[in-house]
C-alpha positions in Angstrom: -5.2 -8.2 11.5 -8.0 -6.5 13.4 -10.7 -4.2 12.1 -10.2 -2.0 15.2 -6.6 -1.1 14.3 -6.5 0.7 10.9 -2.7 0.7 10.9 -2.7 -3.1 10.4 -5.1 -3.0 7.5 -2.6 -1.1 5.2 0.7 -2.0 3.5 3.0 0.8 2.5 4.7 0.2 -0.8 7.5 2.6 -1.9 9.8 2.5 -4.9 13.3 3.7 -4.1 15.8 5.1 -6.5 18.8 6.6 -4.8 16.5 7.5 -1.9 18.4 6.4 1.2 18.8 10.1 2.2 15.0 10.7 2.6 13.6 7.3 3.4 14.6 7.4 7.1 12.2 10.2 7.8 9.4 8.6 5.8 9.9 5.2 7.7 10.0 7.0 11.1 6.5 8.4 10.3 5.0 5.0 9.7 3.4 3.1 12.7 5.5 0.1 13.7 2.5 -2.3 13.2 2.1 -1.3 9.5 4.0 -3.5 7.1 6.2 -1.7 4.6 7.7 -3.0 1.3 10.5 -1.0 -0.3 11.4 -2.0 -3.8 14.8 -0.6 -4.8 15.3 0.0 -8.5 19.0 -0.7 -8.8 20.0 2.4 -6.8 23.6 3.4 -6.3 23.0 3.8 -2.6 21.7 0.2 -1.9 24.3 -0.3 0.9 23.1 2.9 2.6 19.5 1.9 2.3 20.2 -1.5 3.9 21.6 0.5 6.9 18.5 2.6 7.0 16.1 -0.4 7.3 18.4 -2.5 9.6 16.5 -3.6 12.6 13.1 -2.5 11.3 11.2 -5.8 11.5 8.1 -4.4 9.8 10.0 -3.3 6.7 10.8 -5.6 3.8 13.5 -4.5 1.4 13.5 -6.0 -2.1 16.4 -5.1 -4.4 16.4 -5.2 -8.2 19.4 -5.7 -10.4 18.0 -3.2 -12.9 15.8 -0.2 -12.9 12.4 -1.5 -13.9 10.5 1.8 -13.6 8.1 3.2 -11.1 5.0 1.2 -12.0 6.7 -2.2 -12.3 8.4 -1.4 -9.0 5.1 -0.8 -7.4 3.7 -4.1 -8.9 6.7 -6.0 -7.5 6.2 -4.5 -4.1 2.5 -5.1 -3.8 3.1 -8.7 -4.6 4.2 -9.1 -0.9 1.1 -7.3 0.5 -1.6 -9.3 2.2 -3.6 -6.4 3.7 -6.9 -5.0 2.6 -5.4 -1.7 1.5 -2.2 -0.6 -0.1 -0.7 2.9 0.1 1.8 3.7 -2.6 4.0 6.4 -1.0 6.9 8.4 -2.4 10.1 8.1 -0.5 10.2 11.9 0.1 6.9 12.0 2.0 6.0 11.9 5.7 2.8 10.7 7.2 0.9 12.5 9.9 0.1 10.6 13.1 -3.5 9.9 11.9 -3.0 9.6 8.2 -3.7 5.9 7.9 -6.5 6.1 10.3 -8.2 8.8 8.3 -7.7 7.0 5.0 -9.1 3.7 6.3 -12.1 5.4 7.9 -12.8 7.1 4.6 -12.6 3.8 2.7 -15.0 2.3 5.2 -17.4 5.2 4.8 -17.2 5.1 1.0 -17.3 1.4 0.1 -18.2 2.5 -3.5 -14.8 4.2 -4.0 -11.8 2.2 -5.2 -8.9 4.5 -4.4 -8.1 7.7 -2.6 -5.7 10.6 -2.3 -5.0 12.3 1.1 -4.3 16.0 1.2 -0.7 16.1 0.0 1.0 19.2 1.5 4.2 20.8 0.2 6.5 22.4 2.7 5.0 25.8 2.0 1.5 24.5 2.9 0.2 24.4 -0.6 -1.8 21.3 -1.7 -0.7 18.9 -4.4 -3.8 18.0 -6.3 -4.5 16.6 -9.8 -7.5 18.4 -11.2 -7.1 17.3 -14.8 -5.5 14.8 -17.1 -5.1 14.3 -20.8 -6.6 10.8 -20.2 -10.0 12.1 -19.2 -12.4 14.5 -21.1 -12.3 18.2 -20.0 -15.8 18.0 -18.6 -14.5 15.6 -15.9 -11.8 18.0 -14.8 -12.0 19.6 -11.4 -12.5 23.4 -11.4 -10.0 25.6 -9.7 -10.4 26.6 -6.1 -9.4 25.3 -2.7 -11.0 22.1 -1.5 -12.2 21.8 2.1 -14.4 18.6 1.9 -14.0 15.1 0.5 -14.5 15.2 -3.3 -14.6 12.8 -6.3 -11.4 13.3 -8.4 -10.8 12.6 -12.1 -7.3 11.1 -11.4 -5.1 10.6 -8.4 -1.5 11.6 -7.7 0.9 8.7 -7.3 2.8 10.4 -4.5 0.3 9.0 -2.0 -2.0 6.6 -3.8 -4.3 4.7 -1.4 -6.2 1.8 -3.0 -8.1 -1.3 -2.2 -5.8 -4.2 -3.0 -8.6 -6.2 -4.5 -9.4 -3.3 -6.9 -5.7 -2.8 -7.8 -5.4 -6.5 -8.6 -8.7 -6.6 -10.5 -7.3 -4.1 -13.1 -3.9 -5.7 -13.3 -2.0 -3.1 -11.4 0.2 -0.5 -13.1 0.8 -0.8 -16.8 4.2 -2.4 -17.3 4.6 -0.6 -20.6 4.9 2.7 -18.8 8.4 3.2 -17.3 7.8 6.6 -15.9 5.1 9.4 -16.0 1.3 9.1 -16.5 1.3 5.6 -14.8 -0.9 7.0 -12.0 -3.2 8.7 -14.4 -3.6 5.5 -16.4 -4.2 3.4 -13.2 -6.7 6.0 -12.0 -8.8 5.9 -15.2 -8.9 2.1 -15.2 -9.9 1.9 -11.5 -12.6 4.6 -12.0 -14.0 2.8 -15.0 -14.4 -0.6 -13.5 -13.9 -0.6 -9.8 -15.4 2.6 -8.5 -14.8 6.4 -8.1 -11.7 8.1 -6.9 -11.8 10.4 -3.9 -9.9 13.2 -2.2 -9.9 12.9 1.6 -9.4 16.3 3.1 -8.7 15.4 6.7 -6.1 12.7 5.8 -2.8 14.5 5.4 0.6 13.6 4.0 3.6 16.0 3.8 5.7 16.0 0.6 9.1 17.2 1.7 11.0 16.8 -1.6 14.8 16.5 -1.6 15.1 13.4 -3.7 15.9 15.0 -7.0 19.2 14.5 -8.8 21.5 17.1 -10.3 20.8 18.0 -13.9 22.7 16.1 -16.6 22.2 15.6 -20.3 21.7 11.8 -19.8 19.2 12.3 -17.0 17.3 14.9 -19.0 17.2 12.7 -22.0 15.8 9.7 -20.1 13.2 11.8 -18.2 11.9 13.6 -21.3 11.9 10.5 -23.6 9.7 8.8 -21.1 7.5 11.8 -20.7 6.9 11.9 -24.5 6.4 8.2 -24.8 4.1 7.8 -21.8 1.9 10.8 -22.7 1.2 9.6 -26.2 1.0 5.9 -25.3 -1.5 6.6 -22.5 -3.7 9.0 -24.3 -3.9 6.7 -27.3 -4.6 3.7 -25.1 -7.6 5.5 -23.6 -9.0 6.7 -26.9 -7.9 10.2 -26.4 -6.4 10.6 -29.8 -7.1 14.3 -30.1 -5.2 14.9 -26.8 -2.3 12.9 -28.3 -2.4 15.0 -31.4 -2.5 18.2 -29.5 0.4 17.1 -27.3 2.5 16.2 -30.3 1.9 19.5 -32.0 2.5 21.5 -28.9 5.8 19.7 -28.3 6.9 20.2 -31.9 6.1 24.0 -31.6 8.1 24.3 -28.4 11.0 22.4 -29.9 11.1 24.9 -32.8 10.7 28.1 -30.7 13.6 30.6 -30.6 13.9 30.1 -26.9 14.6 26.4 -27.4 17.0 27.0 -30.3 19.3 29.1 -28.1 19.1 26.9 -25.0 21.1 23.7 -24.8 19.0 22.4 -22.0 15.7 23.0 -23.9 17.2 21.4 -27.0 18.0 18.3 -25.0 14.6 18.3 -23.4 12.5 18.6 -26.5 14.7 16.4 -28.7 14.3 13.6 -26.2 10.6 14.3 -25.8 10.0 14.2 -29.5 11.9 10.9 -29.7 9.7 9.4 -27.1 6.6 10.6 -28.9 7.8 9.0 -32.1 8.5 5.7 -30.4 4.9 5.7 -29.0 3.4 6.5 -32.4 5.4 3.7 -34.0 4.1 1.4 -31.3 0.6 2.0 -32.6 
């Protein structure tokens, strides 16, 4: 590893779940000298994914026999990293030619910062940016308005989460109690509190192409919303944001009882599952 080549200072870690259809484009955008770890969460398309990575010597594929969730998958993947930096990258994203170079340069220029988001662009050119979170007080939220310069952020998006590996390990990585949702907010708050501020890097760009979503099903909706409810309450209470937890609980209850929900089977599935997750988090204490 040489300091002169930023591409060798980063390991890409991605968690796959039925993602073979989009991973080829993501992998094609990564420099050949950059190590990649794919942790597959018991996908149904594992055979197709093996074909995608066949012959890519810089890519390591680890397969799980069960779906362990996003955060645990990231933790499993980063265990194979030896580089200074790790970039957690969604399977349905594509790097620009200089993405890693710009991120590493920013990290070198801001040694006080622990983790970074590039400018994450949707296909329509809009920017994906987390300006607020239930896990931080409102006074820390970022005001509305386009960003054109590097800026300190309250939390980072997990779609392209660039972090110093030492800082990630110092806080214990992602919280294994969170299966899905709010895991990036939780990690952001812990990094910011003990390892250094979080930054948005405007000139480093990553495209979020989408296309990895599954068709709607009652089971899928139930799993997704149960985890949303659980993770939101668990994480807000974990970080002492009990008022935010109370507000989220009341808001969900009111939405569950609204006339629109009562006449919509999808909304009934959604809010029944979300309330069940909330109750599970409250019982956890």
